[in-house]
C-alpha positions in Angstrom: 7.6 17.0 3.4 9.4 14.0 1.8 9.6 10.3 2.4 13.1 11.0 3.8 11.5 13.3 6.4 9.0 10.6 7.2 11.9 8.3 7.9 13.5 10.9 10.2 10.2 11.0 12.2 10.3 7.2 12.5 7.2 6.7 10.3 9.1 4.8 7.6 12.2 2.6 7.4 14.5 2.0 4.5 13.5 -1.0 2.5 15.2 -2.7 -0.4 12.7 -4.4 -2.6 12.9 -6.6 -5.6 10.8 -7.7 -8.6 9.5 -10.7 -6.8 8.2 -8.7 -3.9 6.5 -6.2 -6.1 5.0 -9.0 -8.3 3.7 -10.8 -5.2 2.0 -7.5 -4.0 0.5 -7.0 -7.4 -0.8 -10.5 -7.5 -2.6 -9.8 -4.2 -4.0 -6.7 -5.7 -5.4 -8.6 -8.7 -6.7 -11.4 -6.5 -8.5 -9.0 -4.1 -10.0 -6.9 -6.8 -11.5 -9.9 -8.5 -12.7 -11.3 -5.1 -14.3 -8.0 -4.2 -16.7 -8.5 -7.2 -17.9 -11.9 -6.0 -21.7 -12.1 -6.6 -23.7 -12.1 -3.4 -20.8 -10.9 -1.3 -22.0 -8.5 1.4 -21.0 -4.9 0.7 -19.0 -4.7 3.9 -16.8 -7.6 2.8 -16.6 -6.4 -0.7 -15.3 -3.0 0.6 -12.8 -4.7 3.0 -11.4 -6.8 0.2 -11.1 -3.8 -2.2 -9.5 -1.8 0.6 -6.9 -4.5 1.1 -6.1 -4.3 -2.7 -5.6 -0.6 -2.4 -3.4 -1.0 0.6 -1.2 -3.6 -1.1 -0.9 -1.3 -4.2 0.1 1.6 -2.0 2.6 -0.7 -0.2 4.1 -1.6 -3.6 4.5 2.0 -4.5 6.2 2.7 -1.2 8.5 -0.3 -1.5 9.4 0.8 -5.1 10.4 4.2 -3.6 12.7 2.4 -1.1 10.7 2.5 2.1 8.4 0.4 4.3 6.0 1.8 6.8 6.6 1.1 10.5 4.0 -0.9 12.4 2.4 2.0 14.3 -0.3 3.6 12.1 0.9 1.4 9.2 -2.4 1.6 7.1 -2.6 5.3 7.5 1.1 5.9 6.6 0.9 3.6 3.6 -2.2 5.2 2.1 -1.0 8.8 3.0 2.3 8.1 1.3 0.6 7.9 -2.1 0.8 11.6 -2.5 4.6 11.3 -2.2 5.2 8.0 -4.1 3.0 9.1 -7.0 4.0 12.7 -6.9 0.5 14.1 -6.6 -1.4 16.4 -4.2 -3.2 14.7 -1.4 
């Protein structure tokens, strides 16, 4: 299966990105990774913040590949797309 197949199924849509969009996503990743290490932060919040960093990183990889996840099951599709955007096994 490919990202183009995912688009045919309606899971993704074509997306033209630019350096600014990727830089903004990476800035959120950096910010959230730092925030997730805040001393005294409850583990649940730390995990949620780190999860958002991972989601933004996966979103950047998907955008760099020319796609954007549709709203339905967005988090799942973005994370699952990593095997295709990075070219690795799930």
